[in-house]
C-alpha positions in Angstrom: 14.1 -4.6 -1.6 13.4 -3.6 2.0 9.8 -4.4 2.9 7.7 -3.5 6.0 5.2 -6.0 7.0 2.4 -4.8 9.4 0.3 -7.8 10.6 -1.1 -8.4 14.1 -1.3 -12.2 13.8 2.3 -12.8 14.8 2.5 -16.3 13.3 1.3 -15.1 10.0 3.6 -12.0 10.1 6.6 -14.3 10.7 5.5 -16.6 7.9 5.2 -13.7 5.5 8.5 -12.3 6.6 10.2 -15.7 6.1 8.7 -16.0 2.6 9.9 -12.6 1.6 13.4 -13.1 3.0 13.6 -16.4 1.1 12.6 -14.3 -2.0 15.7 -12.1 -1.4 14.1 -9.2 0.5 15.0 -7.5 3.8 12.0 -7.4 6.1 10.9 -5.3 9.0 8.0 -6.5 11.1 5.3 -4.5 13.0 2.3 -5.9 14.9 -0.1 -3.0 15.3 -1.0 0.3 13.7 1.1 2.5 16.0 4.2 0.4 15.5 3.6 0.3 11.7 3.5 4.1 11.6 6.6 4.3 13.7 8.5 1.8 11.5 7.4 3.6 8.3 8.5 6.9 9.7 11.9 5.9 10.9 13.1 4.0 7.8 12.7 4.1 4.1 11.0 1.0 2.6 10.5 0.0 -1.0 7.1 -1.6 -0.3 4.7 -1.9 2.7 2.6 -5.1 3.2 -0.1 -4.7 5.8 -3.3 -6.0 7.1 -6.3 -3.8 6.9 -7.7 -4.8 10.3 -5.0 -3.9 12.9 -5.1 -2.9 16.6 -4.7 0.7 17.6 -4.8 2.0 14.0 -6.2 0.3 10.9 -4.4 -0.2 7.7 -6.6 2.5 6.2 -5.4 4.9 8.9 -1.8 4.0 8.1 -2.3 4.6 4.4 -3.9 8.0 5.0 -1.0 8.9 7.3 1.6 7.8 4.8 0.0 9.9 2.0 -0.5 12.8 4.3 3.2 12.7 5.0 3.8 12.5 1.2 5.3 9.1 1.6 4.6 7.4 -1.8 5.8 3.9 -0.9 3.6 1.3 -2.6 1.2 -0.4 -0.2 -0.1 -4.0 -0.6 -3.1 -4.5 1.6 -3.9 -7.9 3.1 -7.6 -8.3 3.9 -10.4 -10.8 4.4 -12.8 -8.2 3.0 -13.5 -8.7 -0.7 -16.4 -6.3 -1.3 -15.9 -3.7 -4.1 -16.8 -0.9 -1.7 -14.0 -1.9 0.7 -11.5 -2.1 -2.1 -12.4 1.4 -3.4 -12.2 2.8 0.1 -8.7 1.3 0.5 -7.5 2.5 -2.9 -8.8 6.0 -2.1 -6.9 5.9 1.2 -3.7 5.2 -0.7 -3.3 1.5 -1.1 -1.8 0.2 -4.4 -2.9 -3.4 -4.4 -5.1 -5.9 -2.5 -4.5 -9.5 -1.6 -7.4 -11.4 0.0 -6.8 -13.9 2.8 -6.1 -16.7 2.6 -3.4 -16.5 0.0 -0.4 -18.4 -1.2 3.0 -17.0 -0.5 3.9 -17.4 -4.2 1.1 -14.9 -5.1 2.3 -12.5 -2.5 5.8 -12.6 -3.9 4.5 -12.1 -7.4 2.5 -9.0 -6.4 5.5 -7.6 -4.6 7.6 -8.1 -7.7 4.9 -6.4 -9.8 4.9 -3.4 -7.4 8.7 -3.3 -7.5 8.7 -3.2 -11.3 6.2 -0.3 -11.3 8.6 1.7 -9.1 11.8 0.6 -10.8 13.9 3.3 -12.5 13.0 4.1 -16.0 15.4 3.3 -18.8 18.2 0.8 -18.9 20.7 2.9 -16.9 18.8 6.1 -16.1 17.5 7.3 -12.8 13.9 7.5 -11.8 12.7 11.0 -12.7 11.5 13.1 -9.8 9.5 15.6 -11.8 7.2 15.0 -14.8 6.0 17.8 -17.1 3.4 18.0 -19.9 2.8 21.4 -21.2 2.5 23.7 -18.2 1.5 20.9 -15.9 4.2 19.7 -13.4 4.1 16.7 -11.1 6.7 16.5 -8.3 7.0 12.9 -7.4 9.1 13.5 -4.3 6.9 16.2 -2.7 3.8 14.6 -4.1 2.7 18.0 -5.5 1.0 19.0 -8.8 1.1 22.5 -10.3 -0.3 24.0 -13.5 1.2 27.3 -14.6 2.7 27.5 -11.1 -0.7 27.1 -9.4 -0.9 24.2 -6.9 -3.5 21.5 -7.5 -4.8 19.4 -4.7 -5.0 15.7 -5.6 -6.0 12.6 -3.7 -3.5 9.8 -3.6 -5.4 7.9 -6.3 -5.7 10.9 -8.6 -2.0 11.5 -8.2 -1.2 7.9 -9.2 -3.4 8.1 -12.3 -2.0 11.4 -13.4 1.6 10.1 -12.9 0.8 7.1 -15.1 -0.6 9.3 -17.9 2.3 11.7 -17.6 4.8 9.0 -17.9 3.3 8.2 -21.3 2.6 11.6 -22.9 0.9 11.4 -26.3 0.4 7.6 -25.9 -3.2 6.4 -25.6 -3.7 4.0 -22.7 -6.7 1.7 -22.6 -8.9 1.4 -19.5 -7.5 -2.1 -19.1 -3.9 -0.8 -19.2 -4.7 2.0 -16.8 -6.3 -0.4 -14.3 -3.5 -3.0 -14.5 -0.9 -0.3 -13.7 -2.8 2.0 -11.4 -5.3 -0.4 -9.9 -3.5 -3.8 -10.0 -5.6 -5.4 -7.2 -8.7 -6.4 -9.1 -8.8 -5.1 -12.7 -12.2 -6.5 -13.7 -14.1 -5.4 -10.6 -13.0 -1.8 -10.7 -12.3 -1.0 -14.3 -15.4 1.3 -14.4 -13.7 3.5 -11.8 -11.2 4.9 -14.4 -13.8 7.1 -16.1 -14.8 8.6 -12.8 -11.2 9.5 -11.9 -10.5 11.0 -15.3 -13.5 13.2 -14.7 -12.1 14.2 -11.3 -8.7 15.1 -12.9 -10.3 17.1 -15.6 -12.2 19.2 -13.1 -8.9 19.9 -11.3 -6.3 20.4 -14.0 -8.5 22.0 -16.7 -10.5 24.4 -14.6 -10.9 28.2 -15.2 -10.8 27.8 -19.0 -7.3 26.3 -19.1 -6.5 24.4 -22.4 -7.4 20.7 -22.1 -4.6 18.2 -21.6 -6.6 14.9 -21.0 -7.8 13.5 -24.2 -10.4 10.8 -24.8 -9.3 8.5 -27.6 -12.4 7.0 -29.0 -12.5 3.2 -28.9 -9.2 3.1 -26.9 -9.1 5.0 -23.7 -7.3 8.1 -22.5 -4.0 10.0 -22.9 -2.4 13.3 -21.9 -1.0 15.7 -24.4 -0.2 19.4 -24.5 -2.0 21.4 -27.2 
């Protein structure tokens, strides 16, 4: 995989880069927020690893820019901040996972592999689908757009990720733990209670104006999406 590392501590950036290269990856380095955005805009990356505290523009700023440009590349955030409020802010900005400093390079590599598996093509030899459909609900993964009955639906990056997960498993109940591990892989125990909140947000958006319900609560299990 090609990985972009955005880290202002140059020694740490080179250490991370070397570890990723030894793990078989191709690495691009950037040392501040402006350079990170420039690198992300000029080349397609499979994963972005970046510090949350950066000169010029923060990691949160970069995440918001990426999602605003409909760039869905998974983001692994490196941070010394371990408060739940900080993690929720980062996830809402578009981050996919968190790794708190200091960390072992082995854990970084493991998290990169996990993100890579989540983005891997579905099926043994098939290609990664670019559009998902359940009933009259469509999710365009390339354009990062959702539509129901042709009507566009505005979703945050986190709402989009959760909806994508559910739509990849139509008719299959997913527990809160399964949802957290796949959509919020950074700290499952700390943020598992966020799932109910985001399901509520999605229902308000995709089932408004009297539209038939698609999101189902499976008592004692979790949630699933299924057309009537």
